[in-house]
C-alpha positions in Angstrom: -139.6 -5.6 -116.0 -139.6 -9.3 -116.4 -139.4 -10.9 -119.8 -142.2 -13.5 -119.9 -140.3 -15.6 -122.5 -137.3 -15.8 -120.1 -139.6 -16.9 -117.2 -141.1 -19.5 -119.5 -137.6 -20.9 -120.2 -136.7 -21.0 -116.5 -139.8 -23.0 -115.6 -140.0 -25.1 -118.7 -141.3 -28.7 -118.3 -138.6 -29.8 -120.8 -135.8 -31.9 -119.1 -132.4 -30.2 -118.6 -129.9 -32.0 -120.8 -127.0 -32.4 -118.3 -129.3 -33.8 -115.6 -130.9 -36.3 -118.1 -127.4 -37.4 -119.2 -126.2 -37.9 -115.6 -129.3 -39.9 -114.7 -129.1 -42.1 -117.8 -125.4 -42.8 -117.2 -126.2 -43.7 -113.6 -128.9 -46.1 -114.7 -126.6 -47.8 -117.2 -124.5 -49.2 -114.5 -125.0 -52.9 -113.7 -126.5 -53.8 -110.3 -123.8 -54.7 -107.9 -121.2 -52.8 -109.8 -120.7 -50.2 -107.1 -117.1 -49.5 -106.3 -116.5 -47.1 -103.4 -114.2 -44.3 -104.0 -112.4 -41.9 -101.6 -114.3 -38.6 -102.1 -111.7 -36.3 -100.5 -108.7 -36.4 -98.3 -105.5 -38.4 -98.4 -105.6 -41.7 -100.3 -103.0 -43.1 -97.9 -105.2 -42.4 -94.9 -106.3 -45.5 -93.0 -109.9 -46.5 -93.2 -111.9 -46.2 -89.9 -112.1 -49.6 -88.2 -115.8 -50.0 -87.2 -114.9 -52.0 -84.0 -112.4 -49.4 -82.9 -114.8 -46.6 -83.7 -117.6 -48.3 -81.7 -115.3 -48.9 -78.8 -114.3 -45.2 -78.8 -117.9 -44.1 -78.9 -118.7 -46.4 -76.0 -115.8 -45.0 -74.0 -117.0 -41.4 -74.7 -120.6 -42.4 -73.8 -119.5 -44.0 -70.6 -117.6 -40.9 -69.6 -120.6 -38.7 -70.2 -122.9 -41.0 -68.2 -120.3 -41.1 -65.4 -120.0 -37.3 -65.3 -123.8 -36.9 -65.3 -124.1 -39.4 -62.4 -121.4 -37.5 -60.5 -123.3 -34.2 -61.0 -126.6 -35.7 -60.0 -125.0 -37.1 -56.9 -123.4 -33.7 -56.0 -126.8 -32.0 -56.4 -128.5 -34.6 -54.2 -125.8 -34.3 -51.6 -126.1 -30.5 -51.6 -129.9 -30.7 -51.3 -129.6 -33.2 -48.4 -127.2 -30.9 -46.5 -129.4 -27.9 -47.2 -132.5 -29.6 -45.8 -130.8 -30.6 -42.4 
């Protein structure tokens, strides 16, 4: 059976202390005081260059488009041969 008092504690409208403390400490920071930190990984790891990253994504996108166009052309050629 469920203990009603235990259920009342679980769904209590009272704030949970550790969440309140974390929220208050976050609000205490001054605007513009954000300092990015490496969350995981090697600190010696180079940061991603946005221009290089965009160029790589553009190359990959172009390869996909080219491959798609090649496949469409193959299908069209095959249909044209089939209809002769």
